[in-house]
C-alpha positions in Angstrom: 39.3 174.9 202.1 38.1 173.9 198.6 40.4 177.0 197.7 43.1 176.1 199.7 43.0 172.7 197.8 42.9 174.5 194.3 45.9 176.8 195.2 47.8 173.9 196.8 47.1 171.8 193.2 48.4 174.5 191.1 51.9 175.3 192.9 52.3 171.6 193.0 51.7 171.9 189.0 53.9 174.8 188.8 56.3 173.1 190.8 56.4 170.3 188.8 56.5 172.4 185.6 59.8 173.9 186.8 61.6 171.2 187.9 60.9 169.9 184.3 62.4 173.1 182.6 65.2 172.5 184.9 65.5 169.3 184.2 65.9 169.6 180.2 67.1 173.1 179.8 69.9 173.0 177.0 71.6 175.2 174.5 69.8 173.3 172.0 69.1 174.6 168.6 67.8 171.5 167.4 66.4 172.0 163.4 68.6 169.3 162.9 68.4 166.4 165.1 70.5 163.4 165.8 69.4 160.4 167.2 72.2 160.3 169.7 74.9 162.3 171.0 78.4 163.0 169.8 81.1 160.5 170.8 82.0 160.7 175.0 85.1 162.9 174.8 88.4 161.7 175.7 88.7 161.4 179.4 90.1 164.5 181.4 91.4 162.4 184.1 92.9 159.5 182.7 93.8 156.5 184.7 97.7 156.4 185.7 97.7 153.1 187.4 100.7 151.2 186.8 100.7 147.2 187.9 103.1 146.8 191.1 106.0 145.0 190.8 105.5 141.0 189.8 107.1 138.1 188.6 105.8 135.1 186.6 104.0 132.5 188.9 103.0 128.8 189.0 100.6 128.4 191.6 100.3 124.3 192.5 97.6 121.9 193.8 94.9 124.4 194.7 91.2 123.8 194.6 90.2 126.3 191.9 87.1 128.0 191.4 87.2 129.5 188.0 84.0 131.7 188.2 82.4 130.1 185.1 81.1 127.2 186.9 84.2 124.8 186.7 86.1 123.5 189.4 89.2 121.9 189.1 92.0 120.6 191.1 95.2 121.7 189.3 97.7 124.4 188.5 97.4 128.2 187.3 100.3 129.8 185.3 100.8 133.3 185.2 103.1 135.3 182.7 103.0 139.2 182.3 100.2 139.6 185.0 97.8 137.5 182.7 96.1 133.7 183.1 98.6 131.8 180.6 97.3 128.3 181.4 95.5 126.3 183.4 96.1 122.0 184.0 98.4 119.7 185.1 102.4 119.2 184.5 102.4 123.0 182.8 105.9 124.4 181.9 107.4 125.9 184.9 110.4 127.9 183.2 111.2 131.1 184.9 108.0 131.0 186.9 107.7 131.2 190.6 106.3 128.4 192.5 103.6 129.2 194.8 102.0 126.4 197.4 98.4 126.5 197.2 98.0 122.4 198.5 94.9 122.4 201.2 94.0 126.0 199.4 91.3 127.7 197.2 92.2 129.6 194.2 89.1 132.1 193.0 88.9 135.3 190.3 89.5 138.2 192.3 86.3 139.3 194.4 84.4 142.4 192.4 82.1 144.8 194.5 79.8 146.5 191.6 78.4 148.7 194.7 80.8 150.5 196.9 80.8 154.4 198.5 84.8 153.7 199.1 86.6 156.8 199.5 83.8 159.1 199.6 81.7 158.0 203.0 85.1 157.6 204.4 85.6 155.5 207.4 87.6 157.1 210.0 85.8 160.9 209.3 82.2 159.8 209.1 81.3 159.1 212.5 82.5 162.2 213.7 81.8 164.7 211.0 79.2 164.4 208.4 80.3 167.3 206.3 83.3 164.7 205.5 80.8 162.7 203.5 81.1 163.3 199.6 78.8 160.7 198.4 75.8 162.5 197.1 75.4 165.9 195.7 71.9 166.6 196.4 71.3 170.4 194.8 69.0 168.8 192.4 67.2 165.5 191.3 69.3 165.2 188.2 73.0 165.7 189.0 74.3 163.8 186.0 76.5 166.6 185.2 78.4 165.1 188.7 81.4 162.2 188.6 81.7 160.4 191.6 86.1 160.3 190.8 86.1 163.7 191.5 85.8 163.1 195.3 87.5 160.0 195.7 90.0 160.1 199.1 92.0 157.1 198.4 93.6 157.0 201.9 89.8 155.7 203.0 90.8 152.5 205.1 87.8 150.9 203.8 89.7 150.2 200.4 92.8 148.2 202.1 90.0 146.4 204.6 88.5 145.1 200.8 92.0 144.1 199.5 92.2 141.8 202.6 88.7 140.4 201.9 89.9 139.3 198.5 88.1 142.7 196.6 90.8 143.2 193.7 88.0 145.4 191.9 85.2 147.7 192.9 82.9 150.2 191.4 82.7 153.6 193.6 78.8 155.1 193.0 77.2 158.4 194.2 74.0 157.8 196.5 70.7 157.6 195.5 69.1 160.4 196.9 68.6 161.9 193.2 66.6 160.7 190.4 70.0 160.9 188.2 73.0 160.3 190.5 76.0 161.3 188.6 79.0 158.9 186.9 80.4 155.9 188.5 84.0 154.8 188.5 86.1 151.6 189.0 89.1 151.2 190.8 91.8 148.8 191.3 92.1 147.9 195.2 95.8 149.2 195.0 97.6 151.6 197.2 97.5 155.1 195.3 98.4 158.4 196.4 95.3 159.9 194.1 92.3 158.4 192.4 94.0 158.4 189.0 95.9 155.5 190.3 93.6 153.4 191.3 91.7 153.9 188.1 90.6 150.4 186.4 92.3 151.4 182.7 89.6 151.4 180.1 86.7 150.3 182.2 83.4 151.9 181.1 81.6 154.9 183.6 78.4 153.8 184.7 75.6 156.4 185.6 73.8 156.1 189.2 70.1 156.4 188.9 67.3 155.9 191.4 63.8 154.9 192.2 61.4 155.0 194.6 61.3 156.6 198.0 64.8 158.2 198.1 64.4 160.5 195.5 60.9 161.5 195.7 61.4 161.7 199.9 64.3 164.0 199.7 62.5 166.5 197.1 59.6 166.2 197.8 59.9 166.8 201.7 61.8 170.4 200.2 58.5 171.5 198.3 60.3 170.7 195.2 59.3 167.7 192.7 59.6 165.0 192.5 57.1 164.0 195.2 55.9 161.1 193.6 56.6 158.0 191.9 55.0 158.9 188.7 56.7 162.6 189.2 60.0 160.8 189.2 59.1 159.1 185.7 58.2 162.4 184.6 61.4 164.1 185.0 62.9 161.0 183.6 61.5 160.9 180.5 61.9 164.6 180.2 65.4 164.3 180.5 65.9 161.9 178.1 63.8 163.4 175.6 65.9 166.0 175.7 69.0 163.8 175.6 67.5 162.3 172.1 67.9 165.6 170.3 71.1 166.7 172.1 73.4 168.3 169.9 75.8 170.7 171.1 75.1 174.3 169.2 77.9 175.4 166.9 77.8 179.0 167.1 79.5 181.3 164.5 82.8 181.1 162.9 85.6 181.0 165.1 83.1 179.9 168.1 83.6 177.0 170.0 80.7 174.5 170.2 78.4 175.1 173.7 78.2 171.9 175.6 75.1 170.9 178.2 77.3 168.2 180.5 73.9 166.8 182.1 73.1 166.0 178.6 76.3 164.9 177.9 76.1 162.1 180.0 72.6 161.1 179.4 73.2 161.1 175.3 76.2 158.6 176.2 73.9 156.4 177.8 71.6 156.9 174.6 74.7 155.8 172.6 75.8 153.0 174.9 78.9 154.2 176.2 77.9 155.2 179.7 76.0 151.8 181.9 73.3 152.4 183.9 73.3 151.4 187.7 69.9 151.9 188.9 68.6 151.9 192.6 65.5 150.0 192.8 63.5 147.9 195.3 60.4 147.0 194.3 59.2 144.5 191.3 56.8 147.3 190.0 59.1 149.8 190.3 61.5 147.6 188.5 59.5 146.6 185.7 58.4 150.7 185.2 61.9 151.4 184.9 62.8 148.6 182.3 59.4 150.0 180.6 61.5 153.7 180.5 64.8 151.9 179.3 62.8 150.1 176.2 61.3 154.0 175.4 64.9 155.6 175.3 66.5 152.2 174.1 69.2 152.1 176.3 70.2 149.0 178.4 69.9 149.1 182.5 73.3 146.8 183.7 71.9 146.1 187.1 69.0 147.0 189.7 70.8 147.1 192.9 69.5 146.4 196.3 66.5 145.0 194.4 65.2 143.1 197.0 62.1 141.8 195.0 64.1 140.9 192.3 62.7 137.5 193.0 59.3 138.3 191.6 60.4 139.6 188.5 63.4 137.2 186.7 61.7 137.1 183.5 61.9 140.5 182.9 65.6 140.7 184.4 66.8 137.8 182.1 64.9 139.0 178.8 66.4 142.6 179.4 69.8 141.5 180.1 69.7 143.0 183.6 71.5 142.0 186.5 70.2 142.1 190.0 73.1 142.7 193.0 71.1 142.1 196.5 72.1 141.7 200.1 71.2 138.4 201.5 69.3 139.8 204.3 69.3 143.5 204.6 65.3 144.5 204.2 62.6 146.0 206.3 64.3 149.2 207.1 62.1 151.2 204.9 58.5 150.1 203.6 59.9 149.5 200.1 62.2 147.1 201.6 59.6 145.4 203.0 59.3 142.0 201.0 62.6 140.7 200.9 63.5 137.2 201.2 66.7 135.2 202.1 66.3 133.2 198.8 66.3 136.2 196.5 69.7 136.2 194.9 69.3 132.0 194.5 65.7 132.4 192.9 66.9 134.7 190.5 69.7 132.4 189.8 68.3 129.2 189.1 65.2 131.3 186.5 68.2 131.8 184.3 68.7 135.3 185.3 71.8 137.1 186.6 72.0 137.5 190.2 75.0 139.1 192.5 75.9 140.3 195.8 76.6 143.5 196.6 78.2 145.7 199.7 77.1 149.6 199.9 78.9 149.2 202.8 82.4 149.1 203.9 81.9 146.7 207.0 80.3 144.1 204.3 82.4 144.9 201.6 85.2 142.9 204.0 83.1 140.1 203.5 81.3 139.3 199.9 82.0 135.5 199.7 79.9 135.0 203.2 77.0 137.1 201.9 77.1 134.9 198.8 77.4 132.0 201.6 74.3 133.4 203.3 72.2 133.8 200.0 73.0 130.4 199.1 72.8 128.7 202.3 68.7 130.0 201.9 68.8 128.6 198.5 70.1 125.1 199.3 67.2 124.8 201.8 64.8 125.8 199.7 65.8 122.5 197.7 68.3 124.0 194.8 71.6 122.9 193.8 74.2 125.7 194.7 77.9 124.0 195.0 81.1 126.4 195.5 81.6 126.7 191.5 78.1 128.0 190.9 78.1 130.7 193.8 81.5 131.9 193.4 79.9 133.5 189.9 77.6 135.8 192.1 81.2 137.8 193.2 83.3 137.5 190.2 81.9 136.9 187.0 78.3 138.4 187.1 79.8 141.8 188.5 82.4 141.9 185.7 79.4 141.6 183.2 77.4 144.5 184.9 80.6 146.3 184.8 81.2 145.7 180.8 84.2 143.8 181.9 83.6 140.2 181.9 86.3 139.7 179.0 89.2 140.8 181.3 88.0 140.1 184.8 86.0 138.0 187.1 87.0 134.6 185.7 90.6 132.3 185.5 91.3 131.7 182.1 93.7 132.0 179.5 94.0 135.3 178.3 92.2 137.2 181.6 93.8 139.4 184.1 95.6 137.6 186.7 93.1 139.0 189.8 93.6 136.1 191.8 92.7 135.1 195.8 94.5 132.4 197.4 92.2 131.4 200.1 92.9 129.6 203.2 90.0 126.9 202.7 86.7 127.2 201.3 86.1 130.7 200.7 82.5 130.6 201.5 83.0 129.1 205.0 83.5 131.9 207.8 86.7 129.8 209.1 88.6 130.7 206.3 90.7 133.9 205.2 92.2 135.6 201.9 96.2 134.4 202.7 97.1 136.2 199.3 95.7 138.5 197.0 97.5 139.5 193.4 96.1 142.0 191.2 97.3 141.8 187.6 99.9 139.1 188.8 101.2 141.3 191.4 101.2 140.5 194.9 99.0 142.9 196.6 98.1 141.9 200.0 99.8 139.0 202.0 98.1 137.6 205.5 101.3 136.3 206.6 103.8 139.3 205.6 103.2 142.5 207.1 105.4 144.0 203.8 102.2 143.1 201.9 99.4 144.3 203.7 99.0 147.9 202.9 98.3 150.9 205.3 96.1 154.2 204.4 97.9 157.3 205.9 95.1 157.4 208.4 96.7 154.5 210.1 100.5 155.8 210.5 101.3 155.1 214.2 98.5 152.6 214.9 99.8 148.8 215.2 99.4 146.7 212.8 97.4 143.5 213.2 96.9 140.6 210.6 93.4 139.2 210.5 92.7 136.2 212.3 
């Protein structure tokens, strides 16, 4: 038995060594080292998004939650797709008047964690092969881009729009340690992914820690099969990225590229934002140490059911926690969640937000925020609507690197707006109208402004009640 154990240990070490070698292999001839890689190349799949037809408008008499902590009863002027002014007695010359009396106006809702378009709603229940959410051929698939798998006809996009979502980030799945690049989309009808792609939005890199990577690859007899193995592989990959410089061949030869290292080097250069799947407080603390070692920042921990235990660490790192109010206990690392998670993180001065990870929850993010805030109030915290609206608008915009253009109702910002029938945190309220860049994209009262996917052709259309 002792001999078998010894042989098994040797096999594990050889497996780990081979995995590390595969993770860091690159055509680098690095006599001369650079701190970071060359700049990210121009996007080969640039956005072709164009705003839908729009007119200048003045929304009058609504209760306005501006996303930045303010609440006012007044008017909002929109010109050329942007917020022009907020207040009373505004110049309405040439602007169509929208009656907002008795209604609430908020920034467009932002979902920072979606799998829409890759885990397509009408198909996944009958055909698992329809899903493109995760590439699981290797623990490091940093060379993959989830945008190459987006199906714009997924009905989840229009359902999210009907729930007030105007921007969402589509992420790869969380089986690999390094799952590939994300994409930020606008919830507008389009035939191609490029027609939905948010112009100029930074890409993200999906990473994961804990049970998912070690459970999948370890079961297959590959590394990683432990948390320490995960860190070893990640450190090796980022170490190689620090030294990455495309090898310049002889005269007339093009540079050689390593697409995995190119992505990681772009993270080190600050061009790609890390979005990290992590549950436990200790795992998040370890990953923050990894980020410090290699000089990058984790934009957000996703799921983060124990974020309430380490708000000071999150605050100091400038890292947000994207959470659910009441998903926990479905696996070991999710066992210690509490409903007050987001409220406690917010109260400690760190960045909290809601996320979906589900096409159903993606339609009701304001209700997710309401549940989390309700738990916080029962714990004694003051959480008015003007505070919690930031959990689904301004804070997600910050995690995406878009906080100067969306997530807030203020002059100069994109006119991504939702006019609600009432308090957006009430289950009795609906998104009556949704605007993207000042264009009316969804109107609960008008079938002409309720976009439909090809999957829905021939089906009766019923307005949300």
